C-alpha positions in Angstrom: 19.9 8.6 -4.9 19.9 5.1 -3.1 17.3 4.4 -0.6 14.9 7.1 -1.4 12.3 7.7 -0.7 12.9 5.8 2.6 11.5 2.5 3.5 7.6 2.9 4.4 7.4 6.2 3.0 4.8 6.9 0.3 5.8 8.3 -2.9 4.0 10.9 -4.7 3.8 12.3 -8.5 7.4 11.8 -9.7 8.5 9.6 -6.8 8.8 12.3 -4.2 8.5 11.3 -0.9 4.9 12.3 0.8 5.9 13.5 4.2 2.0 13.3 5.4 1.3 10.6 7.7 0.0 6.9 6.5 -3.1 5.4 7.4 -4.1 1.7 6.7 -7.0 1.3 4.7 -7.0 -2.4 3.8 -5.3 -5.4 4.4 -4.9 -8.5 1.7 -4.0 -11.9 2.0 -1.0 -11.9 -0.4 1.2 -9.2 -1.9 -0.2 -9.6 -5.5 -4.0 -8.9 -4.5 -2.6 -5.9 -2.4 -0.4 -4.6 -5.5 -3.2 -4.9 -7.6 -5.5 -2.7 -5.7 -2.3 -0.2 -5.0 -2.3 0.2 -8.7 -6.1 0.9 -9.0 -5.4 3.6 -6.4 -2.4 5.0 -8.2 -4.7 5.3 -11.2 -7.0 7.8 -9.5 -4.2 9.8 -8.2 -3.5 8.2 -4.7 0.3 7.3 -3.7 0.3 4.2 -1.3 2.5 1.7 0.3 2.3 -2.0 0.9 3.5 -3.2 4.3 4.2 -7.0 5.1 2.7 -8.1 8.0 3.7 -11.3 10.1 7.0 -13.9 9.1 5.4 -15.0 5.7 5.8 -18.6 4.8 8.3 -20.1 6.8 9.5 -16.8 8.0 12.1 -17.1 5.1 11.3 -14.0 3.1 8.8 -15.1 1.0 5.8 -12.6 0.2 3.8 -14.7 -1.9 1.2 -15.9 1.1 2.0 -12.9 3.4 -0.6 -10.8 4.2 -0.2 -7.1 3.3 -1.4 -3.6 4.6 -2.4 -1.0 2.3 -1.7 2.3 3.7 -2.4 5.8 1.8 -1.7 9.4 3.4 -4.0 10.3 5.8 -5.6 13.1 3.7 -6.4 10.4 0.9 -7.7 7.5 3.3 -11.7 8.5 2.8 -11.3 8.7 -0.8 -9.3 5.3 -1.0 -11.6 3.3 1.5 -14.4 4.4 -1.1 -12.8 3.2 -4.1 -11.6 0.2 -2.7 -15.3 -1.0 -1.9 -16.3 0.3 -5.2 -13.6 -2.5 -6.6 -14.8 -4.8 -4.1 -12.2 -4.8 -1.9 -12.3 -5.2 1.9 
């Protein structure tokens, strides 16, 4: 189905949208850094979503140098923060 899960929704096992509320657990200076941390959380069973912040380079849609916020389900927030700290994230 096109457009599923909805933009900003967290994907759980099998790509199903997660209805639980999202909580920001970290902010990263680039999409690459945020994606690496999201992958680490995924390996630990924690689904996440990356949310771009600000207009990026020149506001032209470039995401390489745009800050990204990493969000997880509220129920996973404390564990995600511990894991990110263990990985040396902020």
